[in-house]
A tleap script that builds the chain and sets N, CA, C and O, in Angstrom:
source leaprc.protein.ff14SB
mol = sequence {
  NMET SER VAL ILE MET LEU LEU ILE ILE GLY
  ALA ALA ALA GLY PHE LEU ALA THR ARG LEU
  MET LYS ILE GLU THR GLY ILE LEU PRO THR
  VAL ALA ILE GLY MET ALA GLY ALA LEU VAL
  GLY GLY LEU VAL LEU ARG LEU LEU LEU SER
  ALA LEU GLY ALA LEU SER GLY LEU VAL GLY
  ALA VAL LEU GLY ALA MET LEU LEU ILE TRP
  LEU TRP GLN THR TYR MET CLYS
}
set mol.1.N position { 128.292 122.256 -115.619 }
set mol.1.CA position { 129.631 122.190 -116.143 }
set mol.1.C position { 129.719 120.976 -117.060 }
set mol.1.O position { 129.296 119.881 -116.690 }
set mol.2.N position { 130.253 121.166 -118.221 }
set mol.2.CA position { 130.329 120.075 -119.189 }
set mol.2.C position { 131.434 119.088 -118.820 }
set mol.2.O position { 132.313 119.388 -118.013 }
set mol.3.N position { 131.369 117.935 -119.415 }
set mol.3.CA position { 132.369 116.898 -119.163 }
set mol.3.C position { 133.746 117.364 -119.617 }
set mol.3.O position { 134.747 117.063 -118.967 }
set mol.4.N position { 133.806 118.090 -120.720 }
set mol.4.CA position { 135.098 118.584 -121.211 }
set mol.4.C position { 135.731 119.529 -120.195 }
set mol.4.O position { 136.933 119.461 -119.937 }
set mol.5.N position { 134.911 120.414 -119.619 }
set mol.5.CA position { 135.426 121.338 -118.607 }
set mol.5.C position { 135.900 120.576 -117.373 }
set mol.5.O position { 136.920 120.927 -116.781 }
set mol.6.N position { 135.166 119.535 -116.985 }
set mol.6.CA position { 135.597 118.713 -115.847 }
set mol.6.C position { 136.950 118.065 -116.127 }
set mol.6.O position { 137.786 117.965 -115.229 }
set mol.7.N position { 137.171 117.628 -117.359 }
set mol.7.CA position { 138.443 116.992 -117.705 }
set mol.7.C position { 139.593 117.995 -117.684 }
set mol.7.O position { 140.688 117.670 -117.227 }
set mol.8.N position { 139.354 119.209 -118.175 }
set mol.8.CA position { 140.406 120.233 -118.159 }
set mol.8.C position { 140.748 120.612 -116.723 }
set mol.8.O position { 141.920 120.692 -116.354 }
set mol.9.N position { 139.728 120.841 -115.930 }
set mol.9.CA position { 139.957 121.172 -114.524 }
set mol.9.C position { 140.605 119.986 -113.816 }
set mol.9.O position { 141.444 120.162 -112.932 }
set mol.10.N position { 140.214 118.789 -114.208 }
set mol.10.CA position { 140.778 117.584 -113.607 }
set mol.10.C position { 142.271 117.444 -113.834 }
set mol.10.O position { 142.995 116.975 -112.956 }
set mol.11.N position { 142.734 117.847 -115.005 }
set mol.11.CA position { 144.171 117.779 -115.272 }
set mol.11.C position { 144.931 118.681 -114.305 }
set mol.11.O position { 145.964 118.288 -113.763 }
set mol.12.N position { 144.423 119.878 -114.094 }
set mol.12.CA position { 145.052 120.795 -113.132 }
set mol.12.C position { 144.901 120.266 -111.712 }
set mol.12.O position { 145.826 120.372 -110.907 }
set mol.13.N position { 143.749 119.702 -111.405 }
set mol.13.CA position { 143.509 119.163 -110.064 }
set mol.13.C position { 144.435 117.988 -109.777 }
set mol.13.O position { 144.916 117.842 -108.653 }
set mol.14.N position { 144.688 117.159 -110.764 }
set mol.14.CA position { 145.608 116.034 -110.580 }
set mol.14.C position { 147.000 116.512 -110.250 }
set mol.14.O position { 147.672 115.948 -109.387 }
set mol.15.N position { 147.436 117.555 -110.940 }
set mol.15.CA position { 148.745 118.125 -110.650 }
set mol.15.C position { 148.802 118.634 -109.209 }
set mol.15.O position { 149.735 118.326 -108.468 }
set mol.16.N position { 147.793 119.416 -108.823 }
set mol.16.CA position { 147.770 119.966 -107.467 }
set mol.16.C position { 147.636 118.869 -106.411 }
set mol.16.O position { 148.316 118.900 -105.385 }
set mol.17.N position { 146.760 117.907 -106.667 }
set mol.17.CA position { 146.534 116.839 -105.689 }
set mol.17.C position { 147.774 115.988 -105.471 }
set mol.17.O position { 148.094 115.636 -104.335 }
set mol.18.N position { 148.479 115.651 -106.559 }
set mol.18.CA position { 149.677 114.836 -106.375 }
set mol.18.C position { 150.762 115.612 -105.642 }
set mol.18.O position { 151.547 115.026 -104.897 }
set mol.19.N position { 150.814 116.916 -105.844 }
set mol.19.CA position { 151.808 117.720 -105.120 }
set mol.19.C position { 151.426 117.874 -103.651 }
set mol.19.O position { 152.286 117.798 -102.773 }
set mol.20.N position { 150.134 118.091 -103.381 }
set mol.20.CA position { 149.680 118.238 -101.992 }
set mol.20.C position { 149.816 116.935 -101.211 }
set mol.20.O position { 150.142 116.947 -100.025 }
set mol.21.N position { 149.566 115.821 -101.876 }
set mol.21.CA position { 149.648 114.523 -101.207 }
set mol.21.C position { 151.068 113.949 -101.264 }
set mol.21.O position { 151.319 112.855 -100.759 }
set mol.22.N position { 151.992 114.689 -101.881 }
set mol.22.CA position { 153.398 114.299 -101.987 }
set mol.22.C position { 153.563 112.924 -102.616 }
set mol.22.O position { 154.263 112.057 -102.092 }
set mol.23.N position { 152.895 112.748 -103.763 }
set mol.23.CA position { 152.987 111.511 -104.532 }
set mol.23.C position { 153.763 111.823 -105.803 }
set mol.23.O position { 153.418 112.753 -106.531 }
set mol.24.N position { 154.794 111.061 -106.067 }
set mol.24.CA position { 155.601 111.261 -107.268 }
set mol.24.C position { 155.058 110.367 -108.373 }
set mol.24.O position { 155.174 109.144 -108.297 }
set mol.25.N position { 154.469 110.969 -109.393 }
set mol.25.CA position { 153.977 110.227 -110.544 }
set mol.25.C position { 154.416 110.941 -111.809 }
set mol.25.O position { 154.878 112.081 -111.772 }
set mol.26.N position { 154.263 110.255 -112.917 }
set mol.26.CA position { 154.573 110.856 -114.206 }
set mol.26.C position { 153.439 111.760 -114.665 }
set mol.26.O position { 152.443 111.932 -113.963 }
set mol.27.N position { 153.598 112.324 -115.831 }
set mol.27.CA position { 152.607 113.269 -116.351 }
set mol.27.C position { 151.277 112.580 -116.636 }
set mol.27.O position { 150.227 113.068 -116.217 }
set mol.28.N position { 151.309 111.464 -117.334 }
set mol.28.CA position { 150.061 110.792 -117.694 }
set mol.28.C position { 149.280 110.281 -116.489 }
set mol.28.O position { 148.069 110.496 -116.429 }
set mol.29.N position { 149.922 109.606 -115.516 }
set mol.29.CA position { 149.160 109.200 -114.336 }
set mol.29.C position { 148.604 110.394 -113.554 }
set mol.29.O position { 147.503 110.319 -113.010 }
set mol.30.N position { 149.362 111.493 -113.497 }
set mol.30.CA position { 148.899 112.685 -112.789 }
set mol.30.C position { 147.645 113.239 -113.437 }
set mol.30.O position { 146.677 113.570 -112.752 }
set mol.31.N position { 147.663 113.338 -114.764 }
set mol.31.CA position { 146.500 113.847 -115.494 }
set mol.31.C position { 145.318 112.890 -115.341 }
set mol.31.O position { 144.184 113.330 -115.154 }
set mol.32.N position { 145.578 111.591 -115.419 }
set mol.32.CA position { 144.511 110.605 -115.289 }
set mol.32.C position { 143.879 110.643 -113.901 }
set mol.32.O position { 142.657 110.557 -113.774 }
set mol.33.N position { 144.696 110.770 -112.869 }
set mol.33.CA position { 144.178 110.867 -111.507 }
set mol.33.C position { 143.274 112.089 -111.371 }
set mol.33.O position { 142.181 112.001 -110.812 }
set mol.34.N position { 143.725 113.201 -111.875 }
set mol.34.CA position { 142.941 114.425 -111.770 }
set mol.34.C position { 141.649 114.369 -112.556 }
set mol.34.O position { 140.608 114.814 -112.073 }
set mol.35.N position { 141.703 113.824 -113.767 }
set mol.35.CA position { 140.495 113.746 -114.583 }
set mol.35.C position { 139.482 112.782 -113.968 }
set mol.35.O position { 138.284 113.065 -113.954 }
set mol.36.N position { 139.953 111.655 -113.466 }
set mol.36.CA position { 139.045 110.713 -112.810 }
set mol.36.C position { 138.458 111.334 -111.547 }
set mol.36.O position { 137.266 111.196 -111.272 }
set mol.37.N position { 139.293 112.008 -110.794 }
set mol.37.CA position { 138.805 112.678 -109.587 }
set mol.37.C position { 137.805 113.769 -109.893 }
set mol.37.O position { 136.831 113.941 -109.160 }
set mol.38.N position { 138.032 114.512 -110.970 }
set mol.38.CA position { 137.102 115.571 -111.364 }
set mol.38.C position { 135.764 114.980 -111.796 }
set mol.38.O position { 134.709 115.514 -111.453 }
set mol.39.N position { 135.803 113.894 -112.539 }
set mol.39.CA position { 134.559 113.261 -112.963 }
set mol.39.C position { 133.782 112.710 -111.779 }
set mol.39.O position { 132.582 112.950 -111.648 }
set mol.40.N position { 134.471 111.969 -110.916 }
set mol.40.CA position { 133.802 111.386 -109.760 }
set mol.40.C position { 133.301 112.489 -108.820 }
set mol.40.O position { 132.140 112.487 -108.412 }
set mol.41.N position { 134.180 113.419 -108.488 }
set mol.41.CA position { 133.794 114.495 -107.582 }
set mol.41.C position { 132.687 115.361 -108.151 }
set mol.41.O position { 131.760 115.734 -107.432 }
set mol.42.N position { 132.771 115.687 -109.434 }
set mol.42.CA position { 131.743 116.502 -110.059 }
set mol.42.C position { 130.391 115.810 -110.090 }
set mol.42.O position { 129.367 116.430 -109.806 }
set mol.43.N position { 130.384 114.539 -110.430 }
set mol.43.CA position { 129.127 113.800 -110.481 }
set mol.43.C position { 128.537 113.601 -109.092 }
set mol.43.O position { 127.328 113.744 -108.907 }
set mol.44.N position { 129.378 113.273 -108.112 }
set mol.44.CA position { 128.883 113.070 -106.752 }
set mol.44.C position { 128.319 114.371 -106.192 }
set mol.44.O position { 127.233 114.378 -105.613 }
set mol.45.N position { 129.049 115.466 -106.361 }
set mol.45.CA position { 128.549 116.742 -105.855 }
set mol.45.C position { 127.282 117.176 -106.582 }
set mol.45.O position { 126.366 117.717 -105.962 }
set mol.46.N position { 127.224 116.944 -107.888 }
set mol.46.CA position { 126.019 117.307 -108.629 }
set mol.46.C position { 124.819 116.516 -108.116 }
set mol.46.O position { 123.745 117.085 -107.923 }
set mol.47.N position { 124.986 115.213 -107.891 }
set mol.47.CA position { 123.899 114.394 -107.363 }
set mol.47.C position { 123.520 114.823 -105.947 }
set mol.47.O position { 122.339 114.919 -105.613 }
set mol.48.N position { 124.523 115.078 -105.128 }
set mol.48.CA position { 124.275 115.480 -103.750 }
set mol.48.C position { 123.548 116.813 -103.696 }
set mol.48.O position { 122.584 116.970 -102.947 }
set mol.49.N position { 124.006 117.765 -104.481 }
set mol.49.CA position { 123.402 119.088 -104.453 }
set mol.49.C position { 121.993 119.077 -105.035 }
set mol.49.O position { 121.121 119.794 -104.545 }
set mol.50.N position { 121.758 118.287 -106.060 }
set mol.50.CA position { 120.404 118.238 -106.617 }
set mol.50.C position { 119.459 117.509 -105.681 }
set mol.50.O position { 118.275 117.840 -105.616 }
set mol.51.N position { 119.964 116.522 -104.954 }
set mol.51.CA position { 119.118 115.786 -104.023 }
set mol.51.C position { 118.749 116.638 -102.813 }
set mol.51.O position { 117.652 116.507 -102.270 }
set mol.52.N position { 119.637 117.486 -102.403 }
set mol.52.CA position { 119.376 118.287 -101.211 }
set mol.52.C position { 118.592 119.562 -101.497 }
set mol.52.O position { 117.986 120.137 -100.593 }
set mol.53.N position { 118.601 120.000 -102.742 }
set mol.53.CA position { 117.812 121.165 -103.118 }
set mol.53.C position { 118.169 122.411 -102.320 }
set mol.53.O position { 119.243 122.983 -102.511 }
set mol.54.N position { 117.291 122.832 -101.438 }
set mol.54.CA position { 117.467 124.081 -100.697 }
set mol.54.C position { 118.656 124.035 -99.740 }
set mol.54.O position { 119.198 125.078 -99.375 }
set mol.55.N position { 119.056 122.853 -99.338 }
set mol.55.CA position { 120.173 122.735 -98.397 }
set mol.55.C position { 121.527 122.693 -99.091 }
set mol.55.O position { 122.553 122.514 -98.434 }
set mol.56.N position { 121.545 122.854 -100.398 }
set mol.56.CA position { 122.804 122.743 -101.130 }
set mol.56.C position { 123.811 123.815 -100.712 }
set mol.56.O position { 125.013 123.550 -100.680 }
set mol.57.N position { 123.343 125.007 -100.396 }
set mol.57.CA position { 124.250 126.054 -99.923 }
set mol.57.C position { 124.898 125.670 -98.612 }
set mol.57.O position { 126.080 125.938 -98.396 }
set mol.58.N position { 124.136 125.048 -97.741 }
set mol.58.CA position { 124.668 124.599 -96.455 }
set mol.58.C position { 125.725 123.523 -96.661 }
set mol.58.O position { 126.760 123.526 -95.994 }
set mol.59.N position { 125.467 122.616 -97.573 }
set mol.59.CA position { 126.429 121.548 -97.847 }
set mol.59.C position { 127.740 122.139 -98.363 }
set mol.59.O position { 128.821 121.745 -97.927 }
set mol.60.N position { 127.634 123.075 -99.283 }
set mol.60.CA position { 128.829 123.734 -99.794 }
set mol.60.C position { 129.590 124.465 -98.717 }
set mol.60.O position { 130.820 124.418 -98.682 }
set mol.61.N position { 128.877 125.143 -97.834 }
set mol.61.CA position { 129.517 125.870 -96.745 }
set mol.61.C position { 130.214 124.915 -95.779 }
set mol.61.O position { 131.324 125.191 -95.325 }
set mol.62.N position { 129.575 123.810 -95.470 }
set mol.62.CA position { 130.177 122.827 -94.556 }
set mol.62.C position { 131.415 122.209 -95.190 }
set mol.62.O position { 132.440 122.051 -94.526 }
set mol.63.N position { 131.326 121.859 -96.475 }
set mol.63.CA position { 132.493 121.287 -97.156 }
set mol.63.C position { 133.644 122.286 -97.201 }
set mol.63.O position { 134.798 121.912 -96.992 }
set mol.64.N position { 133.339 123.546 -97.470 }
set mol.64.CA position { 134.369 124.577 -97.474 }
set mol.64.C position { 134.995 124.770 -96.107 }
set mol.64.O position { 136.211 124.925 -95.991 }
set mol.65.N position { 134.169 124.762 -95.075 }
set mol.65.CA position { 134.680 124.903 -93.715 }
set mol.65.C position { 135.554 123.712 -93.329 }
set mol.65.O position { 136.587 123.875 -92.681 }
set mol.66.N position { 135.135 122.520 -93.729 }
set mol.66.CA position { 135.936 121.338 -93.435 }
set mol.66.C position { 137.288 121.412 -94.132 }
set mol.66.O position { 138.308 121.027 -93.560 }
set mol.67.N position { 137.297 121.905 -95.361 }
set mol.67.CA position { 138.555 122.067 -96.083 }
set mol.67.C position { 139.469 123.055 -95.367 }
set mol.67.O position { 140.665 122.802 -95.219 }
set mol.68.N position { 138.913 124.176 -94.924 }
set mol.68.CA position { 139.722 125.158 -94.210 }
set mol.68.C position { 140.262 124.601 -92.896 }
set mol.68.O position { 141.412 124.862 -92.541 }
set mol.69.N position { 139.455 123.847 -92.178 }
set mol.69.CA position { 139.912 123.227 -90.922 }
set mol.69.C position { 141.048 122.259 -91.212 }
set mol.69.O position { 142.053 122.243 -90.501 }
set mol.70.N position { 140.890 121.448 -92.258 }
set mol.70.CA position { 141.949 120.502 -92.607 }
set mol.70.C position { 143.228 121.232 -92.971 }
set mol.70.O position { 144.313 120.846 -92.535 }
set mol.71.N position { 143.108 122.287 -93.768 }
set mol.71.CA position { 144.286 123.064 -94.132 }
set mol.71.C position { 144.933 123.686 -92.897 }
set mol.71.O position { 146.156 123.665 -92.760 }
set mol.72.N position { 144.130 124.233 -92.010 }
set mol.72.CA position { 144.633 124.837 -90.782 }
set mol.72.C position { 145.404 123.801 -89.950 }
set mol.72.O position { 146.521 124.061 -89.503 }
set mol.73.N position { 144.793 122.623 -89.748 }
set mol.73.CA position { 145.432 121.584 -88.940 }
set mol.73.C position { 146.699 121.049 -89.609 }
set mol.73.O position { 147.672 120.721 -88.929 }
set mol.74.N position { 146.686 120.964 -90.907 }
set mol.74.CA position { 147.819 120.412 -91.635 }
set mol.74.C position { 149.004 121.360 -91.670 }
set mol.74.O position { 150.142 120.936 -91.467 }
set mol.75.N position { 148.753 122.638 -91.925 }
set mol.75.CA position { 149.857 123.573 -92.173 }
set mol.75.C position { 150.163 124.519 -91.038 }
set mol.75.O position { 151.149 125.251 -91.119 }
set mol.76.N position { 149.370 124.544 -89.986 }
set mol.76.CA position { 149.630 125.469 -88.890 }
set mol.76.C position { 150.139 124.767 -87.635 }
set mol.76.O position { 150.157 125.370 -86.562 }
set mol.77.N position { 150.547 123.524 -87.746 }
set mol.77.CA position { 151.062 122.806 -86.569 }
set mol.77.C position { 152.500 123.185 -86.297 }
set mol.77.O position { 153.102 122.682 -85.348 }
savepdb mol mol.pdb
quit
């Protein structure tokens, strides 16, 4: 994924993240948060997945499962 795509996705991610975390920010800080998060998250995951090689599918599955557990605990109480 190119850096430009990470920035576009990051803008949307910033909007979603600030709404999910219930943080009130303006448009520019929201976009900046999302773009920075997309860059950091994308680079970290790319490094992690390339380092793990064959186990990358397992890492993705565990991260997805953890996200679902968090969502379940957060919204089903």
